[in-house]
C-alpha positions, 0 to 999 in steps of 0.5 A: 628838309633843310640842307646844310647852309653855307653862310660864307660868301665867295665874293664879299666879306662876311656881313657885320650884322646878321648871319649872312645866311642866304635867303631862299624863297623856294622859287623854281627856275624853269627849264625853258628859261636861260641858264644865266651867267651865274650858277645856283647857290650851293647849300653845302657848308664850305670854305670861302676859298673852295670851288663849288660847282652846281648842277641845278634843277633847271639844268637837270630838266633840260638835259634829261639825264638817266642817272645821277652818274649822267648828272655828274658828268656835266660838272667841271673836273668830273670824269665818268667811269661807266660800268653799265646803264646807270652804274659806275663811278666818278673821278674827281681830281684823278681818283675815283669814288670807288677809292673813297676819296670823293665821298657822296653826301645826301643833304649834307649827310655822308652816304657810306656803305657802298663804294661802287653802287651808291650812284645807282639809287637816286633818280634825277627827277627827285634831285633838286641840285647836285653840288661838287666841291673840288679839292680837299674838304677833310676839315669839314667833312672828314678823312675821306674827302681828299679830292672833294665831295659830291652833295646831292640836295633832294627835292623837298616841300617848298610851300608856305606852311602857314594857314590851314593845311591844304595840298599845294601841288604835285606832278608827274613826268614820263621819260624815254631814251632810245639807246637803251629803250629806257622808260622812266616815271616820277610822281609826287605830291606835297601839302602844307599848313598849320606849320606842317609841310609834307612831300611824297614821291615815287620814281621808277626806271627801266632799260635794256642793254644799251646800244653803242656804235659798235653793238650792244653793251651786253649786261648793261640793263637795269630797273629801279624803284624808289620812294621818299616821304618828308614831313616837316614842322616849323614851330616858328618862322626861323626854326624847322624840324623834319623827318625823311624816309627813303627806300630804293631797290634796283637790279642792274648789270656791270657790262664792264668797268670796275668789278665787271671788266672784261665783260661779256663773254668772260665775266657777267656781274649783276646786282640783283637786287641792290637795296637801300633804306634811309631814315633821317631827322634834322633841325635848323634854326636861326637866332637873333640873340645868343652866341650862335646865330645859326644852328643845325643838327641831323641824325640818320640811319642807312641800311644796305643789302645787295646780292652780287651775282657772277658768271665767270668764264675767264678760265677755259677749263671751268665755268663758275656761278656765284651769289655773293650776299653783301649783308648790310652795313647798318650805318648810324650817324649824325652831324651838328653845326653852330655859326657865330658871326662876329665884328670887333671894332678895329679888327674887322668882321668874321664868321666862326663855324664849329661842329662835329660829326660821327658814324658807326658802321656795322658790317656783317660778313658776306655770305656766298654760294657757288657752283663750279663746272669743270670742262675738258678740252672739248668743252664738255662738263666733267664735274660739278661742285656746289658750295652751300651758302656760308659766311665767307667774310668776318663781321667788322665795324668802324667808328669815326667821330670828328670835331672841327672849327673854321674861322673866316676873318676879314680884317680889311675889305679887300682881304679875307683869311681862312683857317680851319682844323679838325681832329678825327678818332677812328676805331676799326674792329674785325672778327676772325671767324670764319677764316680758320687757318686761311692765309689771311688769318694772321693779318686779320688778327694783327688788325682786329682792333685798331685805334687812330687819331688824325688831325687835318687842317687848312689855311687860305686867303681871298684878295679882292684885286678889283670889285670883279676880280679875286685872287684865291689861295689855299693849302690843306692836309688830308688823312684817309683811314681805309674803310672796313670794306677795303680792309676786310670785305671780299666779293666775286671780283675783289679780295681784302687787304687787312694790312692797308695803311692810312693815306695822307695828303697835302694840296696847294691851290691858287687861282683867280675868280671873275664875277661880273654882272653878266659873266662869271669865270674861275681858273684854279691850279693845284698840286697834290701829294699823297703818301701810302697811296691806296690803289685798286690793283689787278691781281691773280687769285685762285688762278683767275685774273679777274680780281682786284685788291686795294694796295698801298703803292707808295707816294704820288702827286697830281697836278691840274688846272680847272677852268669854269665860265658862264656868260650871258652874252644877250638876254637870250643867249648864254654861253658856258664852258669848263676845262680840266687838265690833269697829270698824275704820277706814282713818284715811288715808281715814276709811272703814270697814275692809271685812269686819269683823263688828261684833258676834258672840256665842255662847251654849251650854247643856249638860246632861250628868249625871255618869255618865249616859252622854249629853250634850245641848247647845244653842248660839245663834250670833248677829251684829249687822247690818253697816251701817257699810261700805266701799261700794267693797268690800262689801255690807251684811249683816243680823243673825241668830241661829242655833240649833244642837242637839247630843247624844252617847250612850255606847252601851256604858253606855246599851244594852249593855256589849258595845258597849264604847266606842261613841259616837253623836253627833247634831246639828241645825244652823241649826234654823230654816233661816235664810238668813244671811251672815257679815259677813266674807265677801268679795263682788264689788260689780261684780256684784249680790247673789246666793246666792254674792255674798256666799256664803250659809252652809249651811241646816238640816243634820242630822249623825250620827257613830258612833265606836268605840274599842278 
C-alpha cells in the first residue's frame, strides 16, 4: 500500500521539470546502523512551511517500545498521558488526542471512531514509521487538526513485483519487558511477481499490571491480537492499486488517567474487549503527460466495537458494576488528491495540490447494564438493584465533506510562498429515543439536525538566507466541529453535552531551519488563540465525582517554542535532541490551561561504527516541574530526568554467518528506578494523590527482542 506522497521540499524550490516526487527504493535502514544527521522522509502530504518529525523503523527497532503510545513519546513536542500498560493519550501543543485536536491517521486516512482508545490497537512491530505534524493542518486534513496530527505508516510489500511470483521474505520477532512481564511476538511473510505483491502479518502482546517504583499500578494489564493482509497490483511501473484488511482485538485496564482516575481502589475501568476491523482500497499513479503529474485516491471502512466494564467504589455507601457496550461506529470515508507542478517563464515555478475528503460516521446508541449494591454504615450489603441491558444513548450520525487547494510558488530561488484554503460541510444528526423525559431531552431536540459550513486557510513563506539556513513563517486558521461522541455519547465515566459549540482557532508561527551535510536543526515559536474552547471538565453526576463532560469554557491562548536537532559528529557518533516549552492560559478566566507539560527535553547519544554490527545508545528524557496549575483540575508535578539505555547486535555479523539477519536488541529503561508522573496525566482532584492519581509511569524496565528475517 502506498502512503500519501508529499512532493514539496522543505529546503529547495519545487522542481521545474518532473513532479519532484521523492523516490523510495524500499531499502531498509538497519537498527545497528547510525541514526544519522537526517530523519527519514515523511510520506504525509504537508505544506512546505510545516514541521514534521519522523520516528522511523530503525529507531522503533532500537528502542523496542511496547505500544504506539511509547513510540510517540519519542517525538518532539509530544507529551504522554498514560492510562495503562498500552493505553492513554498524547498531548500535542497543549491539547490531548482525547480532545479531538490532534487526530490519528493510518497511511494518510483518518482513523475516527474512538477518542481515547485508538492508540491501543497497533503493535510497534507492524509500523514502518510514525510522522507527527506540529501545528495547524486543518487546510489539508480537516477541522480537527488544530494542533497537528499523527500519521502511522504501516509496513507494506517492498519487493520487486516483476518476474514470476515468488515468496520474497518474511520473519519473526519475540520480545520481553520486565516491568509488566510483557511478551510480544510478530510474524510476517511477503511475496511478489506477475505485477502483484502481497504481505501478511500477525502480532500479539500480553502484559500484567506494571511495576512502578512505589508498587504495582493495578489494572494496567493488557493483551492484544492483530493481523493484516495487503494485496497490491502494479499494472504499469508508475501505477499501483492495493487492498488492505486489518483486524484487532484487545483487552486492557485503565489504571488511572482519563476515564480511569482516581484508579484502584475507587474506580476500575476495563476495555474487554476493544475491537477494530479496517478495510481499505487505494490507488496511486504518476503521469508524464496531462495536467496532473501525480494522482492518488483511497476509500476505507472502519468498524469499532467495545465493552467498557466499570467497578465504582467512590461512594462509601454503594458499589456499582457496569457494562457499557459502545456499539460501533461504522465509519466510511475516502480521500483524493491531484498534484500539478508548473513553471511559467518569468514567474518562477510552483506546485498546486487539489483534493477532497469525506467521511460518514454512523454511531448506534450505547447499551448498558448495571448492578448496584447499597451498603450500610458497617459496610454490609442491604439491597441490590440490577438493570438489564438496554440502550441508554440515542443513535447519531455525522457527515463531513471537504475540498482543499494548496499552492506553493517559488518566484525567485531564495523565496517560496505558500497559500491554501479549505471548505468543509458538516451535518450532525441525533435521535431522541430512548431519552423520554430526561433532563437532556430538550438539548437533544434542539440539536437533532445541524448543518454547518467551515472555511479555513493558511499562508506562509520560506526565505533561504543562505544555502544552509531558512527563515520560515506561517499563519493558519482552524475550525473544529464537536464530534457526535462528544455531543451525544455517554459511558460509565463520561456524560454527553449536546449544546457544545464549534471551536475556532488562529495560529502564528515562525522559526529557523538549518540543514548542513552532517547536521539538521530547527527552532519554531508559535502563538495560538482558540475561541469556544472545548475542555473535559470534572463534574458530579448522580452523586458521584468520577465523571467528566466536554464543555465550552471560553477562550484560550497557547504559546510555545519547539527545538529539534541531529548531528552526525563522527561516522560512528550521532547526537540528537529536542526541547519543547509550552504555556497555556484560559483568557476568559485568567487561569492556566490544565495538563500542559511546561518544559520537556530529550537528548540521545548513539555510537554505531559503520560495519561494526552493533549500536549503543543512551537517552535522557527530562521535564521541568509543573507549578503553574489549574487547582480545580490538577495537581502539581515534580521535574525529572530519566536515563534509558539501548543496544542492538547483528548476530550474523558478530557471531556466525549461519545466523543470517538475526538481531538481538537489549534495553534498560528508567535505569535509576525514578518515580515520576508526566505533567499531562489526568488526575481526579476530588481524591487524594496516590500511585494511580495521577498515574505513575513504569519503573526500571529491562527489554529484550530477538528478530530474524529471511
